[in-house]
PLY file of the C-alpha trace (Angstrom):
ply
format ascii 1.0
element vertex 299
property float x
property float y
property float z
element edge 298
property int vertex1
property int vertex2
end_header
106.79 4.47 -62.18
107.79 7.79 -63.66
104.97 10.34 -64.23
105.53 12.60 -67.20
104.89 16.35 -67.13
101.90 15.85 -69.44
100.33 13.24 -67.16
100.94 15.44 -64.15
99.28 18.41 -65.86
96.29 16.29 -66.79
95.95 15.04 -63.20
96.11 18.59 -61.87
93.51 19.80 -64.41
91.15 16.93 -63.58
91.48 17.70 -59.88
90.80 21.38 -60.49
87.77 20.61 -62.66
86.37 18.11 -60.17
86.76 20.48 -57.23
85.37 23.42 -59.22
82.32 21.35 -60.19
81.78 20.30 -56.58
82.21 23.87 -55.39
79.73 25.15 -58.00
77.20 22.51 -57.02
77.35 23.21 -53.29
77.15 26.97 -53.92
74.04 26.43 -56.07
72.53 24.25 -53.34
73.19 26.89 -50.69
71.75 29.63 -52.92
68.49 27.73 -53.57
68.21 25.79 -50.31
67.57 22.65 -52.38
69.97 19.74 -52.18
68.67 18.21 -55.45
69.89 20.22 -58.41
69.33 17.41 -60.92
67.75 13.96 -61.04
71.09 12.14 -60.72
71.81 13.78 -57.34
69.40 11.30 -55.72
67.28 9.37 -58.26
65.00 7.73 -55.68
64.32 10.99 -53.83
63.80 12.82 -57.14
61.19 10.29 -58.27
59.41 10.57 -54.93
59.43 14.35 -55.27
57.91 14.12 -58.74
55.13 11.90 -57.39
54.56 14.26 -54.47
54.41 17.21 -56.85
51.73 15.45 -58.91
49.81 14.67 -55.73
50.08 18.29 -54.61
48.79 19.50 -57.99
45.85 17.09 -57.76
45.02 18.33 -54.25
45.09 21.94 -55.47
42.72 21.05 -58.31
40.35 19.28 -55.92
40.33 22.33 -53.67
39.57 24.61 -56.62
36.75 22.27 -57.67
35.36 22.29 -54.14
35.42 26.08 -54.05
33.61 26.28 -57.39
30.94 23.79 -56.26
30.42 25.68 -53.01
30.06 28.95 -54.92
27.43 27.46 -57.24
25.51 25.83 -54.40
25.60 29.04 -52.34
24.20 31.00 -55.29
21.39 28.48 -55.71
20.70 28.56 -51.99
20.17 32.33 -52.10
17.55 32.02 -54.84
15.89 29.02 -53.18
15.57 31.00 -49.96
13.91 33.79 -51.94
11.59 31.24 -53.57
10.75 29.80 -50.17
9.72 33.20 -48.81
7.74 33.97 -51.96
5.82 30.67 -51.82
4.92 31.25 -48.16
3.60 34.71 -49.05
1.61 33.20 -51.92
0.06 30.67 -49.57
-1.07 33.41 -47.19
-2.58 35.38 -50.07
-4.43 32.35 -51.43
-5.93 31.64 -48.01
-6.91 35.27 -47.69
-8.31 35.37 -51.23
-10.49 32.34 -50.54
-12.48 34.46 -48.11
-15.76 35.27 -49.80
-16.12 38.58 -47.92
-13.33 40.37 -49.84
-14.14 43.56 -51.63
-13.36 43.97 -55.30
-10.58 46.40 -54.33
-9.07 43.85 -51.91
-9.28 41.15 -54.52
-7.61 43.34 -57.17
-4.74 44.16 -54.80
-4.32 40.50 -53.92
-4.24 39.51 -57.61
-1.59 42.15 -58.31
0.56 40.86 -55.45
0.15 37.26 -56.58
1.25 38.25 -60.08
4.32 39.97 -58.65
5.24 37.00 -56.43
4.77 34.59 -59.34
7.07 36.66 -61.57
9.67 36.83 -58.80
9.49 33.04 -58.38
10.04 32.50 -62.09
12.93 35.00 -62.04
14.57 33.13 -59.15
14.63 29.90 -61.15
15.90 31.74 -64.22
18.83 33.21 -62.28
22.28 33.25 -63.90
25.78 33.22 -62.49
28.42 35.88 -63.22
29.34 34.08 -66.44
25.77 34.09 -67.74
25.06 30.39 -67.09
21.56 29.52 -65.91
21.82 28.03 -62.44
18.75 25.77 -62.48
18.81 24.49 -66.09
20.79 21.31 -65.47
23.49 20.81 -68.06
21.74 23.13 -70.56
23.27 26.18 -68.92
22.65 28.37 -71.97
18.87 27.82 -71.74
16.49 29.53 -69.27
14.95 27.13 -66.78
11.46 28.49 -67.36
9.79 29.99 -70.40
6.31 31.32 -71.08
5.37 31.69 -74.70
1.76 32.54 -73.94
0.54 28.98 -73.50
1.66 28.70 -69.92
4.93 28.18 -68.11
7.19 25.43 -69.46
10.16 23.94 -67.63
13.04 24.02 -70.08
16.64 22.96 -69.53
16.90 19.45 -68.16
17.23 17.58 -64.88
20.82 16.43 -65.52
23.42 17.11 -62.87
26.83 18.70 -63.35
29.29 16.24 -61.82
32.55 17.53 -60.33
35.46 15.51 -58.96
36.23 16.74 -55.44
38.64 14.00 -54.31
40.28 10.91 -55.76
37.42 8.67 -56.81
34.84 11.04 -55.26
32.39 13.17 -57.26
29.59 15.50 -56.25
26.60 17.01 -58.01
27.17 20.75 -58.18
23.60 21.80 -58.97
19.90 21.32 -58.42
17.40 21.90 -61.21
14.10 23.66 -61.72
12.64 20.42 -63.02
13.51 18.67 -59.75
11.83 21.38 -57.70
8.94 22.77 -59.76
7.75 19.74 -61.73
4.66 18.37 -59.94
4.07 15.58 -62.45
2.26 15.48 -65.76
3.72 18.84 -66.77
1.99 20.64 -63.89
3.82 23.32 -61.94
2.95 25.89 -59.33
3.32 28.83 -61.72
0.57 27.62 -64.03
-1.58 26.74 -61.03
-1.22 30.29 -59.70
-2.26 31.63 -63.10
-5.34 29.39 -63.06
-6.30 30.66 -59.62
-5.79 34.28 -60.66
-8.34 33.72 -63.43
-10.77 32.43 -60.78
-10.09 35.40 -58.53
-10.90 37.77 -61.37
-13.98 35.88 -62.56
-15.10 33.25 -60.01
-16.67 30.09 -61.39
-18.15 26.98 -59.73
-14.60 25.60 -59.73
-13.34 28.38 -57.47
-12.86 26.33 -54.29
-11.40 23.43 -56.27
-8.80 25.78 -57.76
-8.03 27.18 -54.32
-7.43 23.67 -52.97
-5.34 22.65 -55.97
-3.25 25.80 -55.67
-2.62 25.28 -51.96
-1.55 21.70 -52.71
0.77 22.89 -55.48
2.30 25.53 -53.23
2.77 23.06 -50.38
4.37 20.45 -52.66
6.70 23.04 -54.17
7.57 24.39 -50.72
8.51 20.88 -49.64
10.70 20.51 -52.73
12.39 23.85 -52.08
13.06 23.04 -48.44
14.35 19.60 -49.45
16.70 21.22 -51.97
18.00 23.65 -49.33
18.60 20.74 -46.93
20.49 18.93 -49.69
22.65 21.98 -50.29
23.41 22.25 -46.57
24.48 18.59 -46.49
26.71 19.04 -49.52
28.31 22.11 -47.97
29.14 20.10 -44.84
30.66 17.28 -46.90
32.65 19.72 -48.99
34.00 21.44 -45.87
35.12 18.08 -44.49
36.84 17.14 -47.76
38.47 20.55 -48.05
39.84 20.18 -44.52
41.18 16.71 -45.36
42.82 18.07 -48.51
44.44 20.80 -46.42
45.88 18.21 -44.04
47.12 16.11 -46.96
48.76 19.15 -48.52
50.60 19.88 -45.28
51.84 16.28 -45.22
52.97 16.47 -48.87
54.78 19.75 -48.21
56.49 18.29 -45.12
57.69 15.16 -46.92
58.82 17.19 -49.94
60.76 19.53 -47.68
62.39 16.61 -45.86
63.47 15.09 -49.18
64.73 18.23 -50.87
65.76 20.64 -48.13
69.48 21.28 -47.84
71.37 20.62 -44.60
73.29 23.90 -44.45
75.70 22.62 -41.81
76.75 19.66 -43.96
76.84 21.88 -47.06
79.12 24.38 -45.28
81.56 21.58 -44.47
81.58 20.46 -48.11
82.07 24.06 -49.24
85.12 24.43 -46.97
86.52 21.10 -48.12
86.17 21.98 -51.82
87.74 25.40 -51.30
90.62 23.90 -49.33
91.14 21.21 -51.99
91.13 23.83 -54.75
93.63 26.00 -52.94
95.89 23.01 -52.24
95.69 21.79 -55.83
96.41 25.25 -57.24
99.31 25.75 -54.86
100.78 22.33 -55.66
100.38 22.86 -59.37
102.09 26.26 -59.28
104.91 25.01 -57.08
105.67 21.90 -59.13
105.19 23.74 -62.41
107.85 26.26 -61.41
110.42 23.54 -60.77
113.30 23.38 -63.29
116.46 21.28 -63.64
118.43 24.49 -63.66
117.15 25.16 -60.09
119.03 22.06 -59.01
122.36 23.00 -60.64
0 1
1 2
2 3
3 4
4 5
5 6
6 7
7 8
8 9
9 10
10 11
11 12
12 13
13 14
14 15
15 16
16 17
17 18
18 19
19 20
20 21
21 22
22 23
23 24
24 25
25 26
26 27
27 28
28 29
29 30
30 31
31 32
32 33
33 34
34 35
35 36
36 37
37 38
38 39
39 40
40 41
41 42
42 43
43 44
44 45
45 46
46 47
47 48
48 49
49 50
50 51
51 52
52 53
53 54
54 55
55 56
56 57
57 58
58 59
59 60
60 61
61 62
62 63
63 64
64 65
65 66
66 67
67 68
68 69
69 70
70 71
71 72
72 73
73 74
74 75
75 76
76 77
77 78
78 79
79 80
80 81
81 82
82 83
83 84
84 85
85 86
86 87
87 88
88 89
89 90
90 91
91 92
92 93
93 94
94 95
95 96
96 97
97 98
98 99
99 100
100 101
101 102
102 103
103 104
104 105
105 106
106 107
107 108
108 109
109 110
110 111
111 112
112 113
113 114
114 115
115 116
116 117
117 118
118 119
119 120
120 121
121 122
122 123
123 124
124 125
125 126
126 127
127 128
128 129
129 130
130 131
131 132
132 133
133 134
134 135
135 136
136 137
137 138
138 139
139 140
140 141
141 142
142 143
143 144
144 145
145 146
146 147
147 148
148 149
149 150
150 151
151 152
152 153
153 154
154 155
155 156
156 157
157 158
158 159
159 160
160 161
161 162
162 163
163 164
164 165
165 166
166 167
167 168
168 169
169 170
170 171
171 172
172 173
173 174
174 175
175 176
176 177
177 178
178 179
179 180
180 181
181 182
182 183
183 184
184 185
185 186
186 187
187 188
188 189
189 190
190 191
191 192
192 193
193 194
194 195
195 196
196 197
197 198
198 199
199 200
200 201
201 202
202 203
203 204
204 205
205 206
206 207
207 208
208 209
209 210
210 211
211 212
212 213
213 214
214 215
215 216
216 217
217 218
218 219
219 220
220 221
221 222
222 223
223 224
224 225
225 226
226 227
227 228
228 229
229 230
230 231
231 232
232 233
233 234
234 235
235 236
236 237
237 238
238 239
239 240
240 241
241 242
242 243
243 244
244 245
245 246
246 247
247 248
248 249
249 250
250 251
251 252
252 253
253 254
254 255
255 256
256 257
257 258
258 259
259 260
260 261
261 262
262 263
263 264
264 265
265 266
266 267
267 268
268 269
269 270
270 271
271 272
272 273
273 274
274 275
275 276
276 277
277 278
278 279
279 280
280 281
281 282
282 283
283 284
284 285
285 286
286 287
287 288
288 289
289 290
290 291
291 292
292 293
293 294
294 295
295 296
296 297
297 298
């Protein structure tokens, strides 16, 4: 079968284009270190890489969530520790103040210190984070946990928990609330009980010893709640550390599989590069040689 000059030219051009495209592809692969330049290079591997990328993004989000929860819990733990120390100091003062041999000067100093400790306790539970959110107000983060409009201390906010996803199908409460810790039932709380005792210290009545006992009970119950909250925070920190470590291991696995799927074999790529360059040179040389042929050269 005779091949016309036009057909020969087309064949040469197609060969040149094919080898140029192959050369461009392998050069791009070697420049990026990635064997997959487009989905069609390896559809199955590309789909797996997309799934791995989504999994990696999810792991990163879980790790960010864990870090945020740990930050919030650590902030609450600091204020709970302060509250714990303040309540223990209050207890010592109440026991000391119950002594009937105190002088008026001693009693006045004790009352002043109780007032200061009470204010510090209220301030601890009205603490805010760096964004101005109240730490112990439940989901009402724009509302102080405790208010005092003159009729006594009221626990505002709510007892709802802020739920954060820290792993696939796993959530964790990121906060504790003032209502969980300070509410002693029936609207009673240690702050109002301290105020009632201070009134007795200033002007003792027949109810003095009863108020002392009630205050000690309120302090002890609140101390137990505070210590329970700190234990809860410690447990959550341990769980979060375990999950964060597991996420780190999973991320390493995802990165390894992704690298195995997409990483370029430079030795194989170098062979292809040489083959394409040799094919291009041979095609160009053949084209030039045959194109220069003329019937007059044969005469």
